ZAMARGU-4260 file (C-alpha; in steps of 0.2 Angstrom, whole numbers, plus 5000, padded with zeros to 4 digits):
<rodrens>
0) 5663/5192/5760 | 5663/5202/5744 | 5675/5197/5730 | 5673/5213/5720 | 5690/5221/5716
5) 5699/5235/5725 | 5704/5248/5712 | 5721/5257/5713 | 5724/5273/5703 | 5742/5275/5699
10) 5755/5262/5693 | 5770/5269/5701 | 5780/5262/5716 | 5765/5264/5728 | 5752/5258/5717
15) 5761/5243/5711 | 5765/5238/5728 | 5747/5240/5734 | 5740/5230/5720 | 5753/5216/5724
20) 5749/5215/5742 | 5730/5215/5739 | 5732/5201/5726 | 5743/5191/5737 | 5729/5192/5750
25) 5718/5183/5738 | 5708/5198/5733 | 5706/5204/5715 | 5714/5221/5711 | 5712/5233/5696
30) 5727/5244/5693 | 5724/5260/5683 | 5738/5268/5675 | 5735/5283/5663 | 5751/5281/5653
35) 5753/5279/5638 | 5735/5286/5635 | 5740/5302/5644 | 5758/5305/5647 | 5767/5316/5660
40) 5781/5328/5659 | 5793/5317/5669 | 5790/5299/5663 | 5799/5291/5648 | 5790/5275/5647
45) 5774/5266/5650 | 5781/5254/5662 | 5774/5252/5680 | 5786/5258/5694 | 5796/5268/5683
50) 5810/5278/5692 | 5810/5295/5686 | 5824/5302/5696 | 5838/5293/5704 | 5841/5274/5702
55) 5845/5273/5720 | 5835/5266/5735 | 5848/5274/5746 | 5856/5265/5761 | 5853/5246/5764
60) 5861/5246/5781 | 5847/5242/5793 | 5857/5244/5809 | 5862/5262/5806 | 5851/5270/5793
65) 5832/5271/5794 | 5829/5269/5776 | 5839/5252/5777 | 5828/5247/5791 | 5813/5251/5780
70) 5821/5240/5767 | 5822/5226/5780 | 5804/5228/5785 | 5798/5228/5767 | 5807/5212/5764
75) 5799/5203/5779 | 5782/5210/5772 | 5784/5202/5755 | 5787/5218/5745 | 5787/5216/5726
80) 5796/5232/5725 | 5810/5226/5736 | 5811/5209/5728 | 5813/5218/5711 | 5826/5229/5718
85) 5836/5215/5725 | 5834/5206/5708 | 5840/5220/5697 | 5853/5228/5709 | 5869/5236/5702
90) 5885/5240/5712 | 5883/5255/5723 | 5893/5252/5738 | 5882/5252/5754 | 5867/5258/5744
95) 5854/5248/5735 | 5854/5254/5717 | 5845/5246/5702 | 5845/5245/5683 | 5830/5256/5681
100) 5824/5249/5664 | 5826/5231/5670 | 5818/5235/5686 | 5802/5243/5679 | 5801/5230/5666
105) 5802/5216/5679 | 5789/5224/5690 | 5777/5226/5675 | 5779/5208/5670 | 5776/5201/5687
110) 5761/5213/5690 | 5753/5209/5673 | 5755/5191/5675 | 5747/5189/5692 | 5730/5180/5690
115) 5721/5192/5702 | 5728/5209/5695 | 5720/5217/5680 | 5730/5232/5673 | 5719/5245/5664
120) 5727/5259/5654 | 5718/5276/5654 | 5715/5292/5665 | 5703/5292/5679 | 5697/5310/5676
125) 5689/5315/5692 | 5683/5306/5707 | 5682/5287/5705 | 5664/5280/5701 | 5652/5278/5715
130) 5651/5259/5713 | 5670/5257/5717 | 5668/5254/5735 | 5686/5253/5739 | 5699/5263/5730
135) 5718/5267/5733 | 5724/5283/5725 | 5743/5283/5723 | 5745/5296/5709 | 5761/5304/5717
140) 5767/5322/5713 | 5761/5321/5695 | 5742/5318/5699 | 5732/5322/5683 | 5724/5339/5684
145) 5706/5332/5683 | 5709/5321/5698 | 5718/5334/5708 | 5703/5346/5705 | 5691/5333/5711
150) 5701/5329/5727 | 5702/5348/5730 | 5683/5349/5728 | 5681/5335/5741 | 5693/5341/5754
155) 5694/5360/5752 | 5705/5371/5742 | 5719/5372/5755 | 5720/5354/5758 | 5731/5350/5743
160) 5748/5358/5740 | 5755/5359/5723 | 5773/5363/5729 | 5785/5361/5743 | 5794/5375/5752
165) 5804/5364/5764 | 5815/5370/5778 | 5829/5358/5785 | 5825/5347/5800 | 5838/5343/5813
170) 5839/5329/5825 | 5837/5337/5843 | 5851/5328/5851 | 5863/5334/5838 | 5860/5353/5843
175) 5874/5360/5855 | 5864/5367/5869 | 5880/5374/5877 | 5879/5387/5863 | 5860/5387/5860
180) 5846/5390/5872 | 5827/5388/5874 | 5816/5403/5873 | 5801/5410/5864 | 5803/5428/5858
185) 5798/5440/5872 | 5795/5425/5882 | 5778/5424/5874 | 5768/5408/5879 | 5760/5398/5865
190) 5743/5389/5866 | 5752/5375/5876 | 5758/5387/5889 | 5776/5385/5884 | 5787/5401/5885
195) 5802/5392/5879 | 5796/5383/5863 | 5810/5388/5852 | 5829/5383/5852 | 5839/5399/5848
200) 5856/5399/5839 | 5866/5416/5840 | 5877/5424/5827 | 5889/5439/5829 | 5891/5451/5815
205) 5906/5442/5807 | 5897/5425/5808 | 5881/5433/5800 | 5891/5441/5786 | 5900/5425/5782
210) 5884/5415/5783 | 5875/5427/5771 | 5890/5426/5759 | 5889/5407/5759 | 5870/5408/5755
215) 5873/5419/5740 | 5888/5410/5733 | 5881/5392/5736 | 5876/5382/5720 | 5857/5382/5718
220) 5846/5368/5711 | 5840/5370/5693 | 5822/5367/5688 | 5815/5359/5673 | 5801/5370/5665
225) 5787/5359/5672 | 5795/5359/5690 | 5795/5378/5692 | 5785/5384/5707 | 5779/5402/5712
230) 5789/5412/5725 | 5777/5420/5738 | 5784/5433/5750 | 5778/5421/5764 | 5789/5407/5758
235) 5804/5414/5749 | 5820/5403/5749 | 5832/5409/5762 | 5846/5413/5749 | 5833/5424/5739
240) 5830/5434/5754 | 5849/5436/5757 | 5851/5442/5739 | 5838/5456/5742 | 5849/5465/5754
245) 5862/5460/5767 | 5851/5465/5782 | 5835/5457/5775 | 5838/5441/5785 | 5841/5449/5802
250) 5825/5458/5800 | 5816/5443/5794 | 5818/5425/5800 | 5835/5428/5809 | 5829/5444/5819
255) 5837/5444/5836 | 5824/5454/5845 | 5815/5449/5861 | 5828/5436/5865 | 5842/5435/5878
260) 5856/5422/5877 | 5856/5413/5894 | 5874/5408/5892 | 5879/5427/5890 | 5865/5438/5895
265) 5875/5454/5893 | 5879/5452/5874 | 5866/5454/5861 | 5867/5443/5846 | 5868/5451/5829
270) 5856/5438/5822 | 5847/5422/5828 | 5842/5407/5820 | 5827/5399/5828 | 5822/5380/5828
275) 5804/5375/5832 | 5798/5357/5837 | 5793/5347/5822 | 5786/5331/5829 | 5776/5326/5845
280) 5790/5315/5851 | 5802/5331/5852 | 5816/5322/5843 | 5815/5334/5828 | 5816/5353/5826
285) 5814/5363/5810 | 5824/5378/5805 | 5811/5392/5805 | 5810/5401/5788 | 5824/5392/5781
290) 5816/5384/5765 | 5830/5384/5752 | 5834/5379/5734 | 5853/5377/5739 | 5859/5360/5732
295) 5859/5346/5745 | 5878/5344/5743 | 5881/5361/5751 | 5867/5363/5763 | 5874/5354/5778
300) 5890/5363/5776 | 5882/5380/5775 | 5870/5377/5789 | 5883/5370/5801 | 5891/5387/5800
305) 5878/5392/5812 | 5884/5392/5831 | 5875/5378/5840 | 5873/5368/5823 | 5891/5364/5820
310) 5888/5346/5823 | 5870/5345/5817 | 5863/5329/5810 | 5849/5333/5797 | 5834/5322/5796
315) 5829/5331/5780 | 5837/5345/5770 | 5828/5359/5763 | 5820/5361/5746 | 5808/5370/5735
320) 5800/5360/5721 | 5784/5355/5713 | 5774/5342/5722 | 5756/5337/5725 | 5752/5331/5743
325) 5737/5331/5755 | 5736/5339/5772 | 5736/5321/5778 | 5736/5323/5797 | 5719/5333/5795
330) 5712/5322/5781 | 5717/5304/5783 | 5713/5292/5797 | 5726/5279/5803 | 5720/5267/5790
335) 5725/5280/5777 | 5706/5282/5772 | 5700/5299/5768 | 5689/5305/5783 | 5677/5314/5771
340) 5675/5298/5760 | 5681/5282/5768 | 5680/5272/5752 | 5695/5282/5746 | 5713/5277/5753
345) 5729/5286/5749 | 5746/5280/5747 | 5763/5286/5741 | 5770/5303/5739 | 5752/5311/5738
350) 5751/5307/5757 | 5766/5317/5761 | 5781/5305/5761 | 5796/5308/5752 | 5807/5295/5742
355) 5805/5279/5732 | 5805/5267/5747 | 5794/5277/5758 | 5781/5278/5744 | 5782/5260/5741
360) 5780/5256/5760 | 5764/5267/5761 | 5757/5257/5746 | 5762/5241/5755 | 5752/5246/5771
365) 5737/5253/5761 | 5736/5237/5751 | 5736/5226/5767 | 5724/5237/5776 | 5712/5237/5761
370) 5713/5218/5758 | 5709/5215/5777 | 5694/5227/5775 | 5688/5218/5760 | 5690/5201/5769
375) 5679/5208/5783 | 5694/5208/5795 | 5700/5221/5807 | 5718/5226/5804 | 5728/5240/5813
380) 5744/5248/5805 | 5760/5242/5812 | 5765/5249/5828 | 5775/5266/5828 | 5790/5258/5835
385) 5792/5250/5817 | 5798/5261/5802 | 5782/5257/5793 | 5772/5262/5808 | 5782/5278/5811
390) 5779/5284/5794 | 5760/5280/5795 | 5759/5289/5812 | 5768/5304/5805 | 5757/5307/5791
395) 5741/5304/5800 | 5746/5315/5815 | 5763/5313/5822 | 5769/5331/5817 | 5767/5345/5829
400) 5749/5351/5831 | 5747/5368/5823 | 5762/5367/5812 | 5762/5366/5793 | 5763/5348/5787
405) 5777/5345/5775 | 5783/5329/5767 | 5796/5319/5776 | 5808/5304/5772 | 5810/5290/5785
410) 5822/5294/5798 | 5826/5288/5816 | 5819/5304/5823 | 5801/5298/5818 | 5803/5282/5829
415) 5801/5283/5848 | 5818/5285/5857 | 5827/5272/5866 | 5840/5271/5879 | 5857/5266/5871
420) 5868/5253/5880 | 5882/5261/5891 | 5898/5264/5881 | 5916/5265/5888 | 5930/5276/5881
425) 5934/5294/5877 | 5920/5307/5876 | 5919/5309/5857 | 5921/5290/5854 | 5908/5286/5867
430) 5896/5299/5859 | 5898/5291/5842 | 5897/5273/5848 | 5882/5277/5859 | 5873/5285/5843
435) 5877/5269/5833 | 5871/5258/5848 | 5855/5268/5850 | 5851/5266/5831 | 5854/5247/5832
440) 5843/5246/5847 | 5829/5255/5838 | 5831/5244/5823 | 5831/5228/5833 | 5815/5234/5842
445) 5807/5238/5826 | 5810/5221/5818 | 5805/5212/5834 | 5789/5222/5835 | 5785/5220/5816
450) 5787/5201/5818 | 5775/5202/5833 | 5763/5211/5822 | 5765/5198/5808 | 5762/5183/5819
455) 5749/5171/5811 | 5732/5178/5812 | 5717/5175/5801 | 5720/5190/5789 | 5738/5185/5786
460) 5737/5176/5770 | 5752/5184/5760 | 5764/5171/5754 | 5777/5184/5751 | 5785/5192/5736
465) 5790/5182/5720 | 5806/5173/5720 | 5820/5181/5709 | 5817/5167/5696 | 5800/5175/5692
470) 5809/5191/5686 | 5817/5182/5672 | 5835/5179/5665 | 5840/5197/5668 | 5836/5195/5687
475) 5846/5179/5688 | 5861/5187/5681 | 5860/5203/5691 | 5876/5208/5701
</rodrens>
C-alpha cells in the first residue's frame, strides 16, 4: 500500500472535511489553500471553512427536513464540520447556526494540529502536478481563474458554468392535478415517446395580469460587483421578460398554444405555465423558463398565484448568480472522479450542490472514497436511500437525461419515495400528517441504511470527529 499523501485543493467546508476524513483513515493529506497569498472577492479572513454568507446550517430537524437528516448522517460519519457546528452553535430556534469566526478558527486549529494533515498556503495555478496521483478539487464557486481554465481545457469549454440561471423546482405531489393536466405542446412526443411529458397550469386573463404585476413589483436580489452575471436572451429572468412588455411572457415561456385543458376543453387558457420532470424518480418538476432574481422571501407567494400551484412545496427556489460548477452527470463517475482523468476527484459546490452542509457532505464522501482507494480497498458511495447517497446520485446522473444540469440543495424529493403509514382524521389533517409520516419514514430508512453501509469492514478505520474539548474553551462555553 502506498503512503503518499492525497492532495486537496481548497480549504473551504468541503476541502476541510475531505482532509479530515482522509487523515482519520490513517492516510496523510495535504490541504492547499490559496488565501492569504491570493485573496478572493468574498472571503474576509485566511481561516479554513470560512462562512462567507449566512451563519446558518439550516434546519436541524432530521425527521421532517432533509438538511436535518443530512446533519444526522454527517454526525454518524464523524464529520469535523458538524462537530465544530455543534461546538460553536448560537441560538437559532430549530436551525443550527454558528458563531462564524469561532467556527472557522476552531476548524482551522483542529485541522492544522492533526498529525497526518499538512496545510500549505498558495495557489495551485493550473492542473495539479502529474506526480500527484490522487487529488480532490474542492475550490467552490470562486475557483481561481488559472485552475478554472485548466479544468475547461481538460473537460471542454461547455462543461464548466460560471453562473446559475435557476428555475424553481416543485415537489410533484404538491401540484393540484384537479387544476393542472399532463400534455406536451401539440401532443408532440419526445425521444422517450411520451406525449404528456409536461404538467400544465392554466391562467385566465385576470390571473395573468395579476401575476405579471406581482413579478414586476416584487423585490429583487441585489448583486455585489463581483457577483454580476450576464443576461442572455435564452435565460432572461422571468421578471425582466415581464418588464419588456405585458404580453412578452404569454408569447414566451407562458405561451398557451398547442395545449387543451382536459378539465375544460372548451375554454382556451390565456397563458400556461409548464413544468418539466427534473429527476429520474419523477418526484420533482421544474418551472420551465422561470429563472428569477426575485428575493426568496417573496418567490413562493408569487408562484403560488399560479392555478395548480396554490399549495406548491418548493424543493428549490429560483435564482441567478455567479457560480462555477461542472456538468457533473456527464463528467464524473459515482466515485466523484473525473472520467477524463480519474486521479482527480471533485467535491463541494463545484460538483453542483448548493449549501454549506451539502458542500461539506460531498467533501466527506470524496475523502472517504479517496482514502479507501489509497488503502487498496473497494468502497461504494452510500446507497441513494440515504441523504449522502441521494446527493451523490443526483450529481452523477440522477437528473433527467437531456435536461440542463443545475445545482441543487438536498431535499426529500432526491430520495426514493416511500409509502406513508395510514393516517386517520379529516382530509386536510390527514394529508398534512401523512406528509410528516412519509418524511419520517424516509429519514428512518436513510439512517438504517447508512448504519448498514457503516457496519465494520476492513476500510472502516475512522474514529470519528474530535470531541468538543478539542475545539477549546470557546467550544466548551458555547450555548
